[in-house]
TIRO-2110 file (N, C-alpha, C; in Angstrom, 1 decimal):
// TIRO-2110
182.0, -1.8, 131.8, N, 1, A
181.2, -2.5, 132.2, CA, 1, A
180.7, -2.1, 133.7, C, 1, A
181.7, -1.9, 134.4, N, 2, A
181.1, -0.8, 135.7, CA, 2, A
180.5, 0.0, 135.7, C, 2, A
180.2, 0.9, 134.6, N, 3, A
179.8, 1.7, 134.4, CA, 3, A
178.0, 1.8, 133.7, C, 3, A
177.9, 0.5, 133.2, N, 4, A
176.7, -0.3, 133.1, CA, 4, A
175.9, -0.6, 134.1, C, 4, A
176.8, -1.1, 135.3, N, 5, A
175.9, -1.7, 136.2, CA, 5, A
175.3, -0.5, 137.4, C, 5, A
176.4, 0.5, 137.4, N, 6, A
176.3, 1.6, 138.2, CA, 6, A
175.0, 2.3, 137.4, C, 6, A
174.4, 2.8, 136.0, N, 7, A
173.9, 3.3, 135.4, CA, 7, A
172.4, 2.7, 135.5, C, 7, A
172.4, 0.9, 135.7, N, 8, A
171.2, 0.3, 135.6, CA, 8, A
170.9, 0.3, 136.9, C, 8, A
171.4, 0.6, 138.2, N, 9, A
171.7, 0.5, 139.5, CA, 9, A
170.6, 1.5, 140.0, C, 9, A
170.9, 2.9, 139.6, N, 10, A
170.4, 4.4, 139.9, CA, 10, A
169.6, 4.1, 138.8, C, 10, A
168.9, 3.8, 137.9, N, 11, A
167.9, 3.9, 137.0, CA, 11, A
167.2, 3.0, 137.2, C, 11, A
167.0, 2.1, 138.3, N, 12, A
166.2, 0.9, 138.5, CA, 12, A
165.0, 1.7, 139.5, C, 12, A
165.4, 2.8, 140.4, N, 13, A
164.7, 3.4, 141.3, CA, 13, A
163.6, 4.2, 140.5, C, 13, A
163.6, 5.0, 139.3, N, 14, A
162.8, 5.7, 138.7, CA, 14, A
161.6, 4.6, 138.0, C, 14, A
163.1, 3.6, 137.4, N, 15, A
161.9, 2.5, 136.7, CA, 15, A
160.7, 1.9, 138.0, C, 15, A
160.9, 1.7, 138.9, N, 16, A
160.2, 1.2, 140.0, CA, 16, A
159.1, 1.9, 140.5, C, 16, A
159.8, 3.2, 140.6, N, 17, A
158.3, 4.5, 141.1, CA, 17, A
157.5, 4.6, 139.6, C, 17, A
157.9, 4.6, 138.1, N, 18, A
157.1, 4.7, 137.3, CA, 18, A
156.6, 3.6, 137.1, C, 18, A
156.4, 2.3, 137.5, N, 19, A
155.7, 1.3, 137.5, CA, 19, A
154.8, 1.3, 138.7, C, 19, A
155.4, 1.9, 139.7, N, 20, A
154.0, 1.7, 141.0, CA, 20, A
153.0, 2.8, 141.0, C, 20, A
153.3, 3.9, 140.3, N, 21, A
152.6, 5.4, 140.5, CA, 21, A
151.2, 4.7, 139.3, C, 21, A
151.5, 4.2, 138.3, N, 22, A
150.1, 3.7, 137.1, CA, 22, A
149.2, 2.6, 138.1, C, 22, A
150.1, 1.9, 138.4, N, 23, A
149.1, 1.0, 139.7, CA, 23, A
148.4, 1.4, 140.6, C, 23, A
148.8, 2.5, 141.2, N, 24, A
148.3, 2.6, 142.3, CA, 24, A
147.3, 3.6, 141.7, C, 24, A
147.1, 4.4, 140.6, N, 25, A
146.1, 5.1, 140.0, CA, 25, A
145.1, 4.0, 139.4, C, 25, A
145.5, 2.7, 139.1, N, 26, A
144.4, 1.9, 138.4, CA, 26, A
143.6, 1.7, 139.2, C, 26, A
144.2, 1.3, 141.0, N, 27, A
143.7, 0.9, 141.7, CA, 27, A
142.3, 1.9, 142.2, C, 27, A
143.1, 2.9, 142.8, N, 28, A
142.1, 4.1, 142.7, CA, 28, A
140.9, 4.6, 142.1, C, 28, A
140.9, 4.5, 140.5, N, 29, A
140.2, 4.3, 139.5, CA, 29, A
139.1, 3.3, 139.6, C, 29, A
139.8, 1.9, 140.0, N, 30, A
139.2, 0.8, 140.2, CA, 30, A
138.1, 0.8, 141.4, C, 30, A
138.6, 1.4, 142.6, N, 31, A
137.5, 1.7, 143.8, CA, 31, A
136.7, 2.4, 143.3, C, 31, A
136.8, 3.5, 142.8, N, 32, A
136.0, 4.7, 142.9, CA, 32, A
134.6, 4.5, 141.7, C, 32, A
134.8, 3.7, 140.6, N, 33, A
134.2, 3.1, 139.6, CA, 33, A
133.7, 2.0, 139.6, C, 33, A
134.4, 1.2, 140.4, N, 34, A
133.7, -0.3, 140.3, CA, 34, A
133.2, -0.9, 142.0, C, 34, A
134.1, -0.8, 142.6, N, 35, A
133.9, -1.1, 144.2, CA, 35, A
132.6, -0.5, 144.9, C, 35, A
133.2, 1.1, 145.0, N, 36, A
132.4, 2.1, 145.9, CA, 36, A
130.7, 1.9, 145.3, C, 36, A
130.7, 1.8, 143.8, N, 37, A
129.1, 2.1, 143.7, CA, 37, A
128.3, 1.0, 144.3, C, 37, A
129.3, -0.3, 144.0, N, 38, A
128.6, -1.6, 144.5, CA, 38, A
128.5, -1.8, 145.8, C, 38, A
128.9, -1.4, 146.7, N, 39, A
128.8, -1.2, 148.1, CA, 39, A
127.7, -0.1, 148.2, C, 39, A
127.7, 0.6, 147.9, N, 40, A
126.7, 1.5, 148.2, CA, 40, A
125.2, 1.1, 147.3, C, 40, A
125.1, 0.3, 146.6, N, 41, A
123.9, -0.3, 146.1, CA, 41, A
123.5, -1.6, 147.1, C, 41, A
124.6, -2.0, 147.5, N, 42, A
123.9, -3.1, 148.6, CA, 42, A
123.4, -2.5, 149.8, C, 42, A
124.1, -1.7, 150.0, N, 43, A
123.4, -0.6, 151.4, CA, 43, A
122.3, -0.4, 151.5, C, 43, A
121.9, 0.1, 150.3, N, 44, A
120.4, 0.5, 149.2, CA, 44, A
119.6, -0.7, 149.7, C, 44, A
119.8, -2.1, 148.9, N, 45, A
119.2, -3.1, 149.3, CA, 45, A
118.8, -3.4, 150.4, C, 45, A
120.1, -3.7, 151.4, N, 46, A
119.7, -4.6, 152.4, CA, 46, A
118.8, -3.2, 153.4, C, 46, A
118.8, -1.8, 153.2, N, 47, A
117.9, -0.7, 153.8, CA, 47, A
116.4, -1.1, 153.4, C, 47, A
116.4, -1.5, 151.8, N, 48, A
114.7, -1.9, 151.3, CA, 48, A
114.3, -3.0, 152.2, C, 48, A
115.3, -3.8, 152.3, N, 49, A
114.5, -5.5, 152.7, CA, 49, A
114.4, -5.1, 154.1, C, 49, A
114.9, -4.5, 155.0, N, 50, A
114.9, -4.4, 156.5, CA, 50, A
113.7, -3.3, 156.5, C, 50, A
113.4, -2.3, 155.6, N, 51, A
111.6, -1.7, 155.8, CA, 51, A
110.6, -2.3, 155.3, C, 51, A
110.6, -3.9, 154.6, N, 52, A
109.6, -4.1, 154.1, CA, 52, A
108.7, -4.6, 155.6, C, 52, A
107.1, -4.6, 155.0, N, 53, A
106.5, -5.0, 156.2, CA, 53, A
105.0, -5.3, 155.4, C, 53, A
104.2, -6.0, 156.3, N, 54, A
102.7, -6.8, 155.5, CA, 54, A
102.2, -5.6, 154.7, C, 54, A
101.6, -6.2, 153.7, N, 55, A
100.6, -5.5, 152.7, CA, 55, A
101.3, -4.8, 151.5, C, 55, A
102.9, -4.5, 151.8, N, 56, A
103.6, -3.7, 150.6, CA, 56, A
103.3, -4.7, 149.7, C, 56, A
103.4, -4.1, 148.0, N, 57, A
103.3, -4.9, 146.8, CA, 57, A
105.3, -4.4, 146.8, C, 57, A
105.6, -5.9, 146.0, N, 58, A
106.9, -6.1, 145.6, CA, 58, A
107.3, -6.9, 144.3, C, 58, A
108.3, -6.8, 143.6, N, 59, A
108.8, -7.2, 142.9, CA, 59, A
109.9, -7.9, 143.4, C, 59, A
109.7, -9.5, 142.7, N, 60, A
111.2, -10.1, 143.1, CA, 60, A
112.1, -10.4, 142.0, C, 60, A
113.3, -10.7, 142.0, N, 61, A
114.3, -10.7, 141.0, CA, 61, A
113.8, -11.4, 140.0, C, 61, A
112.9, -12.8, 140.6, N, 62, A
112.6, -13.2, 138.9, CA, 62, A
111.0, -12.7, 138.3, C, 62, A
110.8, -11.3, 138.7, N, 63, A
109.9, -10.7, 138.0, CA, 63, A
108.5, -10.8, 138.7, C, 63, A
108.3, -11.6, 139.8, N, 64, A
107.1, -11.9, 139.8, CA, 64, A
106.7, -10.6, 141.2, C, 64, A
105.2, -10.4, 140.4, N, 65, A
104.6, -9.3, 141.3, CA, 65, A
103.8, -9.7, 142.2, C, 65, A
103.8, -9.1, 143.5, N, 66, A
102.6, -9.7, 144.4, CA, 66, A
102.8, -9.2, 145.6, C, 66, A
101.9, -9.2, 146.4, N, 67, A
101.7, -7.9, 148.0, CA, 67, A
102.3, -9.4, 149.3, C, 67, A
102.7, -8.6, 150.2, N, 68, A
103.4, -9.5, 151.2, CA, 68, A
102.6, -9.8, 151.9, C, 68, A
102.2, -10.9, 152.2, N, 69, A
101.5, -11.6, 153.2, CA, 69, A
102.0, -11.8, 154.6, C, 69, A
103.1, -12.2, 154.6, N, 70, A
103.6, -12.7, 156.0, CA, 70, A
105.1, -12.5, 155.8, C, 70, A
105.9, -12.1, 156.9, N, 71, A
107.2, -12.0, 157.1, CA, 71, A
107.5, -12.9, 158.1, C, 71, A
108.8, -13.4, 157.9, N, 72, A
109.9, -14.2, 158.9, CA, 72, A
111.0, -13.4, 158.9, C, 72, A
112.2, -14.2, 159.4, N, 73, A
113.4, -13.0, 159.4, CA, 73, A
114.2, -13.5, 158.5, C, 73, A
114.2, -14.5, 157.6, N, 74, A
114.9, -14.9, 156.6, CA, 74, A
114.0, -14.8, 155.0, C, 74, A
112.6, -14.9, 155.4, N, 75, A
111.9, -15.1, 154.3, CA, 75, A
110.6, -14.7, 154.5, C, 75, A
109.6, -14.3, 153.1, N, 76, A
108.5, -13.4, 153.3, CA, 76, A
107.9, -14.6, 152.1, C, 76, A
106.2, -14.5, 152.4, N, 77, A
105.5, -15.0, 151.8, CA, 77, A
104.6, -14.0, 150.9, C, 77, A
104.8, -13.9, 149.8, N, 78, A
103.5, -13.7, 148.8, CA, 78, A
102.4, -13.6, 148.4, C, 78, A
101.4, -12.7, 148.3, N, 79, A
100.5, -13.5, 147.6, CA, 79, A
100.5, -12.7, 146.0, C, 79, A
100.4, -13.8, 145.0, N, 80, A
99.9, -13.2, 143.8, CA, 80, A
98.5, -13.6, 143.3, C, 80, A
98.1, -13.1, 142.2, N, 81, A
96.6, -13.1, 141.5, CA, 81, A
96.3, -14.5, 141.8, C, 81, A
95.3, -15.0, 142.3, N, 82, A
94.0, -15.9, 142.5, CA, 82, A
94.4, -16.6, 143.8, C, 82, A
95.1, -15.8, 144.7, N, 83, A
95.4, -15.9, 146.2, CA, 83, A
96.5, -17.0, 146.1, C, 83, A
97.2, -17.2, 145.0, N, 84, A
98.3, -18.2, 145.0, CA, 84, A
99.4, -18.1, 146.1, C, 84, A
100.0, -18.5, 147.0, N, 85, A
101.1, -17.6, 148.0, CA, 85, A
102.3, -18.5, 147.8, C, 85, A
103.4, -17.6, 147.5, N, 86, A
104.9, -18.1, 147.5, CA, 86, A
105.5, -18.0, 148.4, C, 86, A
106.7, -18.8, 148.8, N, 87, A
107.7, -18.4, 149.9, CA, 87, A
108.9, -18.2, 149.0, C, 87, A
109.5, -16.8, 149.4, N, 88, A
110.5, -16.3, 148.7, CA, 88, A
111.6, -16.1, 150.1, C, 88, A
112.9, -16.0, 149.7, N, 89, A
113.9, -15.4, 150.6, CA, 89, A
113.9, -14.0, 150.2, C, 89, A
114.5, -13.4, 151.5, N, 90, A
114.2, -12.0, 152.0, CA, 90, A
114.9, -11.4, 150.6, C, 90, A
116.5, -12.0, 150.0, N, 91, A
117.4, -11.3, 149.3, CA, 91, A
116.5, -11.2, 148.0, C, 91, A
115.7, -12.2, 147.7, N, 92, A
114.9, -12.2, 146.4, CA, 92, A
114.0, -10.9, 145.5, C, 92, A
114.0, -9.7, 147.1, N, 93, A
113.3, -8.7, 146.5, CA, 93, A
114.1, -7.6, 145.8, C, 93, A
113.9, -7.3, 144.4, N, 94, A
114.2, -6.7, 143.5, CA, 94, A
113.7, -5.3, 143.6, C, 94, A
112.1, -5.1, 143.9, N, 95, A
111.7, -3.3, 143.9, CA, 95, A
110.9, -3.4, 144.9, C, 95, A
110.6, -2.4, 145.9, N, 96, A
109.2, -2.3, 146.5, CA, 96, A
108.2, -1.4, 145.8, C, 96, A
107.2, -2.2, 144.8, N, 97, A
106.2, -1.2, 144.5, CA, 97, A
105.4, 0.0, 144.7, C, 97, A
105.1, -0.2, 146.0, N, 98, A
104.5, 0.5, 146.8, CA, 98, A
105.5, 1.6, 146.7, C, 98, A
106.2, 1.7, 147.0, N, 99, A
106.9, 3.2, 147.3, CA, 99, A
107.2, 3.5, 145.6, C, 99, A
107.4, 2.6, 144.8, N, 100, A
107.8, 3.1, 143.4, CA, 100, A
106.7, 4.0, 142.8, C, 100, A
105.7, 3.3, 143.2, N, 101, A
104.0, 3.9, 142.8, CA, 101, A
104.2, 5.6, 143.1, C, 101, A
104.3, 5.6, 144.7, N, 102, A
104.2, 6.5, 145.1, CA, 102, A
105.4, 7.8, 145.1, C, 102, A
106.4, 7.4, 144.8, N, 103, A
107.5, 8.2, 144.8, CA, 103, A
107.6, 9.1, 143.4, C, 103, A
107.8, 10.5, 143.2, N, 104, A
107.5, 11.2, 141.6, CA, 104, A
108.9, 10.4, 140.9, C, 104, A
108.9, 10.6, 139.8, N, 105, A
110.4, 10.0, 139.3, CA, 105, A
110.8, 11.0, 139.0, C, 105, A
112.5, 10.6, 138.9, N, 106, A
113.4, 11.8, 138.5, CA, 106, A
113.4, 12.1, 137.1, C, 106, A
113.8, 13.6, 137.1, N, 107, A
113.9, 13.6, 135.6, CA, 107, A
115.5, 13.7, 135.2, C, 107, A
END
């Protein structure tokens, strides 16, 4: 009985180590494949929104194409076909179509 308790006590350390190492590896892989790319994408979107100016052609997340008619701190007014103007939050910008047209496509 005593030898069983001693074996279990010594085996506990290696068992704990063999449990912690895979968990740490899973967290590292999760960080590099899930969290890091999302943070990078969020920074790029924030930079895109900060560089918007009046007259830029944009596409919103809803798929509306238009030209920026007016900019405020948190919103912008876009003009769509027929002179219709719609106000959107700056976070609704999906793509700057002006830059997308002028930059060459990556192969």
